[in-house]
TIVO-976191 format. One record per residue: residue number from 1; chain; x, y, z of N, C-alpha, C in turn. Coordinates in nm, 2 decimals, decimal comma. Last residue first. Layout:
N
+-----+-------+--------+--------+--------+--------+--------+--------+--------+--------+--------+
|  nr | kette |    n.x |    n.y |    n.z |   ca.x |   ca.y |   ca.z |    c.x |    c.y |    c.z |
+-----+-------+--------+--------+--------+--------+--------+--------+--------+--------+--------+
| NUM |     A |      X |      Y |      Z |      X |      Y |      Z |      X |      Y |      Z |
...
+-----+-------+--------+--------+--------+--------+--------+--------+--------+--------+--------+
END
This chain:
136
+-----+-------+--------+--------+--------+--------+--------+--------+--------+--------+--------+
|  nr | kette |    n.x |    n.y |    n.z |   ca.x |   ca.y |   ca.z |    c.x |    c.y |    c.z |
+-----+-------+--------+--------+--------+--------+--------+--------+--------+--------+--------+
| 136 |     A |   1,37 |  -1,04 |  -0,83 |   1,49 |  -1,03 |  -0,91 |   1,61 |  -0,96 |  -0,84 |
| 135 |     A |   1,16 |  -1,00 |  -0,66 |   1,23 |  -1,13 |  -0,65 |   1,36 |  -1,12 |  -0,73 |
| 134 |     A |   1,05 |  -0,76 |  -0,75 |   1,11 |  -0,77 |  -0,62 |   1,19 |  -0,89 |  -0,60 |
| 133 |     A |   0,95 |  -0,84 |  -1,00 |   1,05 |  -0,73 |  -0,99 |   1,12 |  -0,74 |  -0,86 |
| 132 |     A |   0,76 |  -1,03 |  -0,93 |   0,87 |  -1,07 |  -1,01 |   0,99 |  -0,97 |  -1,00 |
| 131 |     A |   0,58 |  -0,87 |  -0,79 |   0,65 |  -0,98 |  -0,72 |   0,77 |  -1,02 |  -0,79 |
| 130 |     A |   0,49 |  -0,70 |  -1,00 |   0,55 |  -0,65 |  -0,88 |   0,63 |  -0,75 |  -0,81 |
| 129 |     A |   0,38 |  -0,89 |  -1,18 |   0,49 |  -0,81 |  -1,22 |   0,57 |  -0,75 |  -1,10 |
| 128 |     A |   0,16 |  -0,97 |  -1,01 |   0,26 |  -1,07 |  -1,06 |   0,39 |  -0,99 |  -1,10 |
| 127 |     A |   0,01 |  -0,73 |  -0,99 |   0,08 |  -0,79 |  -0,87 |   0,19 |  -0,89 |  -0,91 |
| 126 |     A |   0,05 |  -0,48 |  -1,25 |  -0,02 |  -0,59 |  -1,18 |   0,07 |  -0,65 |  -1,07 |
| 125 |     A |   0,20 |  -0,26 |  -1,35 |   0,05 |  -0,28 |  -1,39 |  -0,02 |  -0,39 |  -1,31 |
| 124 |     A |   0,39 |  -0,04 |  -1,13 |   0,38 |  -0,16 |  -1,22 |   0,23 |  -0,19 |  -1,24 |
| 123 |     A |   0,59 |   0,22 |  -1,03 |   0,46 |   0,18 |  -1,07 |   0,46 |   0,06 |  -1,16 |
| 122 |     A |   0,78 |   0,35 |  -0,85 |   0,80 |   0,21 |  -0,91 |   0,67 |   0,15 |  -0,95 |
| 121 |     A |   0,77 |   0,60 |  -0,77 |   0,69 |   0,51 |  -0,69 |   0,70 |   0,37 |  -0,75 |
| 120 |     A |   0,94 |   0,72 |  -0,96 |   0,97 |   0,73 |  -0,82 |   0,89 |   0,63 |  -0,73 |
| 119 |     A |   0,80 |   0,66 |  -1,19 |   0,93 |   0,61 |  -1,17 |   0,97 |   0,61 |  -1,02 |
| 118 |     A |   0,55 |   0,80 |  -1,16 |   0,55 |   0,66 |  -1,19 |   0,69 |   0,60 |  -1,17 |
| 117 |     A |   0,50 |   1,07 |  -1,12 |   0,56 |   1,00 |  -1,01 |   0,58 |   0,85 |  -1,04 |
| 116 |     A |   0,36 |   1,27 |  -1,27 |   0,50 |   1,22 |  -1,31 |   0,57 |   1,15 |  -1,19 |
| 115 |     A |   0,11 |   1,33 |  -1,24 |   0,20 |   1,41 |  -1,16 |   0,34 |   1,36 |  -1,17 |
| 114 |     A |   0,00 |   1,15 |  -1,41 |  -0,03 |   1,29 |  -1,43 |   0,06 |   1,38 |  -1,35 |
| 113 |     A |   0,07 |   0,90 |  -1,31 |   0,14 |   0,95 |  -1,43 |   0,12 |   1,10 |  -1,45 |
| 112 |     A |  -0,12 |   0,89 |  -1,10 |   0,02 |   0,89 |  -1,07 |   0,10 |   0,94 |  -1,19 |
| 111 |     A |  -0,36 |   0,89 |  -1,25 |  -0,33 |   0,99 |  -1,15 |  -0,19 |   1,00 |  -1,12 |
| 110 |     A |  -0,33 |   0,65 |  -1,40 |  -0,34 |   0,78 |  -1,47 |  -0,31 |   0,89 |  -1,37 |
| 109 |     A |  -0,32 |   0,46 |  -1,20 |  -0,20 |   0,48 |  -1,29 |  -0,21 |   0,61 |  -1,36 |
| 108 |     A |  -0,58 |   0,48 |  -1,10 |  -0,46 |   0,51 |  -1,01 |  -0,34 |   0,54 |  -1,10 |
| 107 |     A |  -0,72 |   0,40 |  -1,33 |  -0,75 |   0,53 |  -1,26 |  -0,63 |   0,57 |  -1,18 |
| 106 |     A |  -0,62 |   0,13 |  -1,38 |  -0,61 |   0,25 |  -1,48 |  -0,63 |   0,38 |  -1,42 |
| 105 |     A |  -0,46 |   0,04 |  -1,07 |  -0,56 |   0,01 |  -1,18 |  -0,55 |   0,13 |  -1,27 |
| 104 |     A |  -0,12 |  -0,05 |  -0,96 |  -0,24 |   0,04 |  -0,97 |  -0,34 |  -0,01 |  -1,08 |
| 103 |     A |   0,13 |  -0,11 |  -0,73 |   0,04 |  -0,17 |  -0,83 |  -0,08 |  -0,08 |  -0,84 |
| 102 |     A |   0,45 |  -0,01 |  -0,64 |   0,31 |   0,02 |  -0,64 |   0,24 |  -0,04 |  -0,76 |
| 101 |     A |   0,72 |  -0,12 |  -0,44 |   0,66 |  -0,12 |  -0,57 |   0,51 |  -0,08 |  -0,55 |
| 100 |     A |   1,04 |  -0,12 |  -0,29 |   0,91 |  -0,07 |  -0,28 |   0,85 |  -0,06 |  -0,42 |
|  99 |     A |   1,31 |  -0,24 |  -0,08 |   1,24 |  -0,23 |  -0,21 |   1,10 |  -0,19 |  -0,19 |
|  98 |     A |   1,50 |  -0,05 |   0,15 |   1,39 |  -0,15 |   0,13 |   1,33 |  -0,13 |  -0,01 |
|  97 |     A |   1,66 |   0,13 |   0,28 |   1,72 |   0,04 |   0,17 |   1,62 |  -0,08 |   0,15 |
|  96 |     A |   1,55 |   0,33 |   0,43 |   1,59 |   0,20 |   0,50 |   1,64 |   0,09 |   0,40 |
|  95 |     A |   1,51 |   0,52 |   0,24 |   1,60 |   0,55 |   0,35 |   1,64 |   0,42 |   0,42 |
|  94 |     A |   1,31 |   0,39 |   0,08 |   1,44 |   0,42 |   0,02 |   1,55 |   0,45 |   0,13 |
|  93 |     A |   1,10 |   0,38 |   0,26 |   1,16 |   0,26 |   0,21 |   1,30 |   0,28 |   0,16 |
|  92 |     A |   1,05 |   0,66 |   0,29 |   1,09 |   0,58 |   0,41 |   1,15 |   0,45 |   0,37 |
|  91 |     A |   0,98 |   0,72 |   0,03 |   1,10 |   0,78 |   0,09 |   1,15 |   0,70 |   0,21 |
|  90 |     A |   0,74 |   0,57 |   0,01 |   0,85 |   0,54 |  -0,08 |   0,98 |   0,60 |  -0,02 |
|  89 |     A |   0,58 |   0,70 |   0,21 |   0,62 |   0,56 |   0,22 |   0,74 |   0,52 |   0,14 |
|  88 |     A |   0,56 |   0,96 |   0,08 |   0,62 |   0,94 |   0,22 |   0,67 |   0,80 |   0,24 |
|  87 |     A |   0,42 |   0,88 |  -0,15 |   0,56 |   0,94 |  -0,16 |   0,63 |   0,93 |  -0,02 |
|  86 |     A |   0,18 |   0,80 |  -0,03 |   0,26 |   0,71 |  -0,10 |   0,41 |   0,75 |  -0,12 |
|  85 |     A |   0,10 |   1,05 |   0,08 |   0,12 |   0,93 |   0,17 |   0,21 |   0,83 |   0,10 |
|  84 |     A |   0,06 |   1,19 |  -0,16 |   0,16 |   1,23 |  -0,06 |   0,20 |   1,12 |   0,04 |
|  83 |     A |  -0,15 |   1,06 |  -0,27 |  -0,02 |   1,06 |  -0,34 |   0,09 |   1,09 |  -0,24 |
|  82 |     A |  -0,34 |   1,13 |  -0,08 |  -0,31 |   0,99 |  -0,10 |  -0,18 |   0,97 |  -0,17 |
|  81 |     A |  -0,35 |   1,40 |  -0,13 |  -0,31 |   1,35 |   0,00 |  -0,27 |   1,21 |   0,00 |
|  80 |     A |  -0,44 |   1,42 |  -0,39 |  -0,31 |   1,46 |  -0,36 |  -0,26 |   1,41 |  -0,22 |
|  79 |     A |  -0,64 |   1,11 |  -0,42 |  -0,62 |   1,25 |  -0,44 |  -0,47 |   1,29 |  -0,40 |
|  78 |     A |  -0,82 |   0,85 |  -0,57 |  -0,70 |   0,89 |  -0,50 |  -0,68 |   1,04 |  -0,53 |
|  77 |     A |  -1,06 |   0,59 |  -0,59 |  -1,03 |   0,73 |  -0,60 |  -0,90 |   0,76 |  -0,52 |
|  76 |     A |  -1,08 |   0,32 |  -0,57 |  -1,17 |   0,39 |  -0,66 |  -1,13 |   0,53 |  -0,68 |
|  75 |     A |  -0,85 |   0,05 |  -0,56 |  -0,88 |   0,19 |  -0,51 |  -0,97 |   0,26 |  -0,62 |
|  74 |     A |  -0,76 |  -0,19 |  -0,63 |  -0,90 |  -0,19 |  -0,60 |  -0,94 |  -0,05 |  -0,54 |
|  73 |     A |  -0,49 |  -0,17 |  -0,68 |  -0,57 |  -0,20 |  -0,79 |  -0,72 |  -0,20 |  -0,76 |
|  72 |     A |  -0,29 |  -0,11 |  -0,51 |  -0,40 |  -0,02 |  -0,51 |  -0,49 |  -0,05 |  -0,63 |
|  71 |     A |  -0,06 |  -0,26 |  -0,32 |  -0,16 |  -0,30 |  -0,42 |  -0,28 |  -0,21 |  -0,42 |
|  70 |     A |   0,25 |  -0,20 |  -0,26 |   0,12 |  -0,14 |  -0,23 |   0,03 |  -0,18 |  -0,35 |
|  69 |     A |   0,50 |  -0,41 |  -0,13 |   0,41 |  -0,39 |  -0,25 |   0,29 |  -0,32 |  -0,20 |
|  68 |     A |   0,83 |  -0,42 |   0,00 |   0,69 |  -0,38 |   0,02 |   0,62 |  -0,36 |  -0,12 |
|  67 |     A |   1,06 |  -0,64 |   0,16 |   1,02 |  -0,55 |   0,05 |   0,87 |  -0,53 |   0,06 |
|  66 |     A |   1,09 |  -0,66 |   0,52 |   1,06 |  -0,72 |   0,39 |   1,04 |  -0,61 |   0,29 |
|  65 |     A |   1,15 |  -0,61 |   0,79 |   1,23 |  -0,55 |   0,69 |   1,21 |  -0,61 |   0,55 |
|  64 |     A |   0,92 |  -0,52 |   1,07 |   0,99 |  -0,61 |   0,98 |   1,07 |  -0,54 |   0,87 |
|  63 |     A |   0,79 |  -0,33 |   1,21 |   0,80 |  -0,46 |   1,27 |   0,88 |  -0,56 |   1,18 |
|  62 |     A |   0,75 |  -0,09 |   1,07 |   0,85 |  -0,09 |   1,18 |   0,87 |  -0,23 |   1,24 |
|  61 |     A |   0,55 |  -0,16 |   0,89 |   0,68 |  -0,13 |   0,84 |   0,78 |  -0,15 |   0,96 |
|  60 |     A |   0,32 |  -0,17 |   1,05 |   0,37 |  -0,30 |   1,00 |   0,52 |  -0,28 |   0,95 |
|  59 |     A |   0,30 |   0,10 |   1,11 |   0,29 |   0,00 |   1,21 |   0,35 |  -0,13 |   1,17 |
|  58 |     A |   0,29 |   0,22 |   0,86 |   0,41 |   0,25 |   0,95 |   0,41 |   0,14 |   1,06 |
|  57 |     A |   0,04 |   0,14 |   0,76 |   0,17 |   0,10 |   0,69 |   0,29 |   0,11 |   0,79 |
|  56 |     A |  -0,13 |   0,27 |   0,95 |  -0,14 |   0,12 |   0,92 |  -0,01 |   0,07 |   0,86 |
|  55 |     A |  -0,06 |   0,54 |   0,91 |  -0,04 |   0,47 |   1,04 |  -0,04 |   0,32 |   1,03 |
|  54 |     A |  -0,14 |   0,58 |   0,64 |   0,00 |   0,60 |   0,68 |   0,03 |   0,52 |   0,81 |
|  53 |     A |  -0,42 |   0,53 |   0,66 |  -0,33 |   0,46 |   0,57 |  -0,19 |   0,46 |   0,61 |
|  52 |     A |  -0,49 |   0,73 |   0,85 |  -0,50 |   0,59 |   0,88 |  -0,42 |   0,50 |   0,79 |
|  51 |     A |  -0,42 |   0,96 |   0,69 |  -0,36 |   0,93 |   0,82 |  -0,37 |   0,79 |   0,86 |
|  50 |     A |  -0,59 |   0,93 |   0,46 |  -0,45 |   0,94 |   0,45 |  -0,38 |   0,90 |   0,58 |
|  49 |     A |  -0,86 |   0,96 |   0,46 |  -0,81 |   0,83 |   0,50 |  -0,66 |   0,83 |   0,50 |
|  48 |     A |  -0,92 |   1,22 |   0,39 |  -0,99 |   1,17 |   0,50 |  -0,93 |   1,04 |   0,55 |
|  47 |     A |  -0,78 |   1,27 |   0,15 |  -0,74 |   1,35 |   0,27 |  -0,81 |   1,29 |   0,40 |
|  46 |     A |  -0,77 |   0,93 |   0,02 |  -0,78 |   1,07 |   0,01 |  -0,75 |   1,14 |   0,14 |
|  45 |     A |  -0,85 |   0,66 |  -0,13 |  -0,73 |   0,71 |  -0,06 |  -0,72 |   0,86 |  -0,08 |
|  44 |     A |  -1,13 |   0,46 |  -0,11 |  -1,07 |   0,59 |  -0,14 |  -0,95 |   0,62 |  -0,06 |
|  43 |     A |  -1,13 |   0,11 |  -0,19 |  -1,20 |   0,23 |  -0,15 |  -1,13 |   0,36 |  -0,19 |
|  42 |     A |  -0,88 |  -0,11 |  -0,06 |  -0,99 |  -0,08 |  -0,15 |  -1,07 |   0,04 |  -0,09 |
|  41 |     A |  -0,55 |  -0,25 |  -0,06 |  -0,65 |  -0,15 |  -0,02 |  -0,76 |  -0,14 |  -0,12 |
|  40 |     A |  -0,28 |  -0,44 |   0,06 |  -0,39 |  -0,43 |  -0,04 |  -0,50 |  -0,33 |   0,02 |
|  39 |     A |   0,05 |  -0,50 |   0,08 |  -0,06 |  -0,42 |   0,13 |  -0,16 |  -0,41 |   0,03 |
|  38 |     A |   0,27 |  -0,75 |   0,11 |   0,17 |  -0,70 |   0,02 |   0,06 |  -0,63 |   0,09 |
|  37 |     A |   0,60 |  -0,81 |   0,17 |   0,48 |  -0,77 |   0,23 |   0,39 |  -0,70 |   0,13 |
|  36 |     A |   0,78 |  -1,10 |   0,05 |   0,74 |  -0,96 |   0,04 |   0,61 |  -0,93 |   0,13 |
|  35 |     A |   0,83 |  -1,37 |   0,01 |   0,93 |  -1,29 |   0,08 |   0,90 |  -1,14 |   0,07 |
|  34 |     A |   0,59 |  -1,46 |  -0,11 |   0,72 |  -1,47 |  -0,19 |   0,82 |  -1,37 |  -0,12 |
|  33 |     A |   0,39 |  -1,28 |   0,10 |   0,39 |  -1,37 |  -0,01 |   0,53 |  -1,35 |  -0,08 |
|  32 |     A |   0,20 |  -1,17 |   0,37 |   0,33 |  -1,21 |   0,32 |   0,32 |  -1,31 |   0,21 |
|  31 |     A |  -0,05 |  -0,91 |   0,37 |  -0,01 |  -1,05 |   0,37 |   0,14 |  -1,07 |   0,33 |
|  30 |     A |  -0,29 |  -0,68 |   0,48 |  -0,16 |  -0,71 |   0,43 |  -0,14 |  -0,86 |   0,44 |
|  29 |     A |  -0,55 |  -0,44 |   0,42 |  -0,50 |  -0,55 |   0,49 |  -0,36 |  -0,58 |   0,43 |
|  28 |     A |  -0,83 |  -0,20 |   0,43 |  -0,70 |  -0,25 |   0,39 |  -0,65 |  -0,37 |   0,47 |
|  27 |     A |  -1,05 |   0,05 |   0,32 |  -1,03 |  -0,07 |   0,39 |  -0,90 |  -0,13 |   0,34 |
|  26 |     A |  -1,21 |   0,36 |   0,34 |  -1,09 |   0,29 |   0,30 |  -1,08 |   0,16 |   0,39 |
|  25 |     A |  -1,43 |   0,51 |   0,42 |  -1,41 |   0,49 |   0,28 |  -1,29 |   0,41 |   0,24 |
|  24 |     A |  -1,43 |   0,51 |   0,70 |  -1,56 |   0,47 |   0,63 |  -1,53 |   0,44 |   0,49 |
|  23 |     A |  -1,11 |   0,35 |   0,75 |  -1,20 |   0,46 |   0,77 |  -1,33 |   0,42 |   0,70 |
|  22 |     A |  -1,04 |   0,08 |   0,78 |  -0,95 |   0,19 |   0,83 |  -1,02 |   0,32 |   0,85 |
|  21 |     A |  -1,15 |  -0,23 |   0,83 |  -1,20 |  -0,09 |   0,80 |  -1,11 |   0,01 |   0,87 |
|  20 |     A |  -0,96 |  -0,48 |   0,67 |  -0,99 |  -0,41 |   0,79 |  -1,05 |  -0,27 |   0,75 |
|  19 |     A |  -1,04 |  -0,76 |   0,47 |  -0,99 |  -0,62 |   0,48 |  -1,04 |  -0,56 |   0,61 |
|  18 |     A |  -0,94 |  -1,09 |   0,57 |  -1,04 |  -0,99 |   0,53 |  -0,98 |  -0,85 |   0,55 |
|  17 |     A |  -0,70 |  -1,21 |   0,64 |  -0,78 |  -1,26 |   0,53 |  -0,88 |  -1,16 |   0,48 |
|  16 |     A |  -0,39 |  -1,11 |   0,72 |  -0,53 |  -1,08 |   0,74 |  -0,60 |  -1,12 |   0,62 |
|  15 |     A |  -0,10 |  -1,28 |   0,85 |  -0,18 |  -1,23 |   0,74 |  -0,33 |  -1,21 |   0,77 |
|  14 |     A |   0,05 |  -1,14 |   1,14 |  -0,02 |  -1,26 |   1,08 |  -0,10 |  -1,20 |   0,96 |
|  13 |     A |   0,19 |  -0,95 |   1,29 |   0,23 |  -0,99 |   1,16 |   0,17 |  -1,12 |   1,10 |
|  12 |     A |   0,12 |  -0,84 |   1,53 |   0,15 |  -0,98 |   1,53 |   0,20 |  -1,03 |   1,40 |
|  11 |     A |   0,05 |  -0,58 |   1,46 |   0,18 |  -0,60 |   1,53 |   0,22 |  -0,75 |   1,54 |
|  10 |     A |  -0,21 |  -0,56 |   1,37 |  -0,10 |  -0,60 |   1,27 |   0,03 |  -0,62 |   1,34 |
|   9 |     A |  -0,38 |  -0,46 |   1,55 |  -0,36 |  -0,61 |   1,56 |  -0,25 |  -0,65 |   1,46 |
|   8 |     A |  -0,42 |  -0,20 |   1,50 |  -0,31 |  -0,23 |   1,59 |  -0,28 |  -0,38 |   1,60 |
|   7 |     A |  -0,65 |  -0,19 |   1,35 |  -0,52 |  -0,19 |   1,28 |  -0,40 |  -0,22 |   1,37 |
|   6 |     A |  -0,90 |  -0,41 |   1,46 |  -0,82 |  -0,29 |   1,49 |  -0,69 |  -0,30 |   1,41 |
|   5 |     A |  -1,13 |  -0,54 |   1,22 |  -1,03 |  -0,56 |   1,33 |  -0,96 |  -0,43 |   1,35 |
|   4 |     A |  -1,42 |  -0,67 |   1,09 |  -1,35 |  -0,54 |   1,13 |  -1,26 |  -0,57 |   1,24 |
|   3 |     A |  -1,47 |  -0,87 |   0,81 |  -1,45 |  -0,87 |   0,96 |  -1,37 |  -0,74 |   0,99 |
|   2 |     A |  -1,72 |  -0,88 |   0,58 |  -1,59 |  -0,83 |   0,61 |  -1,58 |  -0,82 |   0,76 |
|   1 |     A |  -1,88 |  -1,13 |   0,39 |  -1,88 |  -1,05 |   0,51 |  -1,74 |  -1,00 |   0,54 |
+-----+-------+--------+--------+--------+--------+--------+--------+--------+--------+--------+
END
């Protein structure tokens, strides 16, 4: 069973065990692990969910200065709006001198590579690799 919480509850920065419903098609949550913030999402990152995705990340982003991991390994579909939201997040991290890594599944990786953003988004194949890169 998935517990539905308001994304504004992230201001307390307590790990969320269950995914929050951000939109009908996107759920997400975050946790702290190994000195990093890990955002995990499931569903579709598209034009319909991009604003909630960005608002959710920005809310947590402004409350701390930890390196960030976007775990998109459970994303079923991503479009240009989703890619734009990730680019915006990467730019914001770069501006604040915060490390940023994206984890993807084969579908997400293929989409990111198609538009040649794999280096800009610091794309890695799995969460362990992401955490190891940020710890180094």
